[in-house]
N, C-alpha and C positions, 0 to 999 in steps of 0.2 A: 256616598258610602258604598263600598264594594259589597256585593252580595255574599251572604254566608254560604259556605260549602258543606255538604254533608260529609261525614267521615269516610264514606265509600267512594267519594268522587275520583280520587286518584286511581282506584282499582279499575273503574270502567271508563276512564277519561277518553280512551281511544276508540271506544265502541258505542258511544252514545251521542245523541244530539241534545244540547242543553237549552233551557229557557229560564228566565227569571220568574220565580213564583213566590210571592209573599216575602220578597227579600232574600230568597235562597236561589242558588244556581242549581237547578234540578234537571235530571234527564227527562226529556219529553218523549223520546223514543230510542230504542236500541236497534230494532230491525225495521218494523213498520207498525203503525197503530193497528192496522187490520190483523196482522199476524199475532201481535201481542194480545189484542182483544179476543181473538179466537182461542188462543192458548188458555186464557182464563175461563172462557165459557165451556171449553171442551176438555181440558186436562188440568194444567196447573201453571201459574205464573207467579213471579215474585217481584214486588215493588220495593224500592227504597223510599220510605216515607219518614225519613229522619228530619224532614222540614217541619213536622208536627211538633208542637211544644210538649214539654213534660213538667208539670208542677206537682210537687208533693205537699201534702198537708197532714200534719201529725200532731198528737197531743191530746189532752183531756177534752178540749173543745173543738177538735177537728170536725166531728160530725155536725155540731151546731153551726160552724162557719160555713161549711158546704151546703147545709140545709137552707141557710138564709141567703145564699148567693146562686143557687141553681134551682131550676123550676120543678125538678122531679123530687121524689121522696128518698133522700139519701139514707134515712133511718131504716128503710126496707132492705138495704144491701147487707147480705151476709159476707163473711170473709171469702174472697175469691169471686164475688159477683161484680157485675158492672151494669151501668145504665146510661142511656142516652138522655141528655138534658140540654136546656138552654140557659145562657146567661142573659138576663133582661135588665133594662134600666127601669126607673120608676114609672115610666109611661107604658111599660110592657113591651117595648121595642127590643128585638133580638140584637144583642151585641156580638154573640158568637154561639156556636153549638159545641158540644163536647161529649166525650165519654168519661164517666167517673168510675174508677176501679177501687174496690175495697181491698187493700193489701193486707196480708197476714203480718202481724207484729205483736209479739207477746208483751211488749212494754207499754204500748199506747195504741189508740185508734190511729190508723194510717190510711191515707188515700193517695191515689194518683189521678190527676185529670189531665186531659190532652186538649189544649187549645189548638186552633188552626194556625197555619204557617204565618209567622210574623206577629202573632197575637200573644206570645208568651210573656213579654215584658209588661204589656198593659194588663194582662190577667193577673200576673204577680202583684203589680202595683195596686190593683183593685182589691185583691184579697188582703193584702197587708193593711191598706187604708181602712177597710171595714173591720178587720180584726182589731185594730187599735181603737177605732171609734167605738166598737161594741165591748171593748175590754175583755176579749176572749183569749184563752190560753191555748194557742196553737202555733206551731212552727210552719212557716210557708217557705218553700225552697224552689227556685227556678232551676231545674236540672236539665234543661234542654240541651246544653252543651256537653253533658256527661252521659246522656242516654243516646242510643241509636235505635232505629225502629225499621223493621221490614214487615211487609204483608205478604203472606203466602196464600193465594186464592185460587179456587177452582174445584171441580168435582173430585180431583185426585189429591186435594190438599191434606186430608187426614192422613193418608198413607205416607205422603212426603214428610209431614211433620213428625209422625211416629217413628220414622226411620232416622230422624235427626235428633229429636228430643228424647229424654229419658222417660218422660211422663206418658201414661196412657191417656191420650186426649180424645179418643173416639167417643167416650160417654159424655163429653162436655155438651151442655146446652149452649145456645148463643149467649155470649157474655161471660161464660165461666172462664176462669184463669187460674194459673198457678205458677209459682217459681219452680224452675227445673233446669237441668243442664241441657243446652242445645249446642251441639258440636263442641262439647266440653266447656261451654261458656254459661255461667249462671244467668238465666233469662226469665223474664215474665212472658208467659205464653197464654194468649187469650183468644177464645173463639169469637172473633169480631172481624169486621171488614167493611168495605165501602164499594163492593162490586155487585152484590146480589147473589154471588156464589158462596158456597161453603168456604171457610178459610179461617186463618189465624193471623194475629198480629203479634210479633215477637219483639220485645224490648230488651236490650242488654247494654252493658257499658260500651262506650265508643271503641275502646281498644280491643273488643272482642267481635265486632260486627263483621269484619272481613272473614273470619273463620265461619261464622253463621251463613253469610252470603254464599261463600264458596261451597259449603256443604250442600246447599240446595241447588245451586247452579251447576257445579261441576259433578257432584256425586249423585244428585237426584234428577238432573236434567230439567229443572224448572226454568221456564222461559223468563229472562229479564224483561220487565215491562216498565214503561215510562208513564209520565203524567198524561200523555195523550190518550192512551188506552184507559187509564184510570178515569178520565173524564167521559169517554164514550160509554164505559161500563156503568158509571154512576148515573149518567143521563138516561140510559135505558131503564134504570130502576126508579127514576123520578126522585133521586136523592138531592138534597139541597147542597149547594156550594157556597160556602161563606165568602162574602165579598162580591158575589155575583147574583145569586138568587135571593140573598138578603144582605144588607149592609146598613149600619146605623146612620151613615151619612148619605150614601147614594141610593139605597134601596131599603128605606126603613120599613120593617114589617114586624108584626107580632106573630106569635106561634100559631094562632088560629087562622090568620091569613095565609101563612106559609104551609099549612097542612100538617103541622106537627103539634097540634093541640093536645095530643095524647101524652106529650112529655110534660104537661102542666098539671101539677097536683095542687088544686086550690085548697086542699085541707092542710097544706103546709104554709108557713110564713116565710116568704122570700121577697127580695127586692123586685117590685113589679107585680106582686100578687094581686093587690087591690085593683089596679088598673085592668089586669087581665080578667078578674072576676066580672067587672062591668062589661068588658068586651064580650065575654062568654054569654052574658045575659042579652046584650043588645044585638049580637051578630056582627058580621063584617060586611063591608061593601065590595071587597074584591077577594078572590080566592086563587090559590096556586093550582094550576091545571097542567095536564099534558095536552099537546097538540100534535097532530099528524098532518103534514101537507098532502093534499090530493092533486097537486100539480107539481111539475118539475121546479125545483128550487130548494134552497136551504135557509131556514129561518135562523137568524143570529141575534145575539144579545142587542137589545135596544130596538128591534124592529116592532113597528106598531101592529096590534091586533085590531081588526075592524069587523063591524057587523053593520050591514046596510049602509056602508060608506062612512060610518062614524067610528072614531077611535074608542075602543072599549077595553083596552089593556095593552100590554107590551110583553115581548119575549125577553126572558132573562138568560136562557141557555138554549142552544140548538146545535144539532149535528146530523150527519147521515149515519143512521144506525147500522153498524157492521153486521149485526145479527139479522135484522129485518130487511136491509137494503132499502130502507125508507127514510125520508126526512122527518125527524122528530124534534120536538121543542118543548120547553117548559116556560111558563110565564104566568102572569096575573091577568085575570079578566073580571069584569063586573059579576057579582055573585049570581044574578039572575040568568047569566049565560054560561055558568060553570058546569052544567050537567053534561055528562058524556053524550055524544051524538049531536050536540049543538054545532051548526055550521057557521064558520067565521071565515075570515081571510087574514093573511099576513102580508104586509107591505115589504116585499123583497126587491131591493134596488129600484124602488119607485113603482113597482108593479104589484097589483094585488094577486096573491096566490091563494086559491081555495084551500081551506084547512078545516079540520074537525076537532072538537074537544074529545079527548079519549081518556080512559082511565089509566092511571099509572099503578104499577110498573107497566112499561110497554110490552114486556116479554113475560112469559110464565116463569 
């Protein structure tokens, strides 16, 4: 099957290098990862993130459906709020992570949630199947092909967004969002992101995304950024990557192992809740940690983590940090070795490289 293309692909086809990601042909870099990374850390960059899914849920039982299929407390959301949450199975294993947005709607409860690339169809099928099983009155729509999404990220993001959008976004807290005009296009603008910097994610109809992109790139001077910089930025923050730092088939993890137990509200009833309550009581055998290599080398996905010559875990993500100019990594180790300052090693190309467990994020 040919990869899906984001609606902006023709606009920047001659200026980007592409990669297949989650079944989408996405730009991995426009200039260089280092240049794009620095733009986000120091000024402002813009990412095409239209590979992310968009599922809307509306109707009298929309809140009930989302409450029973996500790990956080959806009932706590006011209109315009959002929250980070997990989808888990009956065993508590993470299927995907998501942002849930409470959208304004005078006629009914209405939400938007964003599955990761390539997960929109399975998320839609899961919601429909459970809605029907539980006999709930909610409309579920997969709108991934009708929405487009960009992320404007960096210390100068507020100024850039306020010059493009009609709304005053400077008072927004993290997660706040609103419908407004952006470059003349009706858009959902939310103070969210995946880089660790201040920023916004902007969703609009696919036929309006070129106007939004050009308003930021041509008129505001935002640096176009690809998935390469997105990965180095999120790794410096210790953020999870679906399909790599957790995966129900290849890297099955529960939220407590993955360091996102704070997204689990055990006072709510959701699929996997009972299993996670037992795990919360018993504790976990392995934990998600940050590592910094103390010798020359770069830890990569799948590399073994060792202590006194014995395998005690493995790397799930690794890179050379452009900000620190140090080799950093994320992975799982046995819980009794997870404290910052613990000395371990990583097997890089058959050689043990000294490393240390460090707190995340790696940068302030």
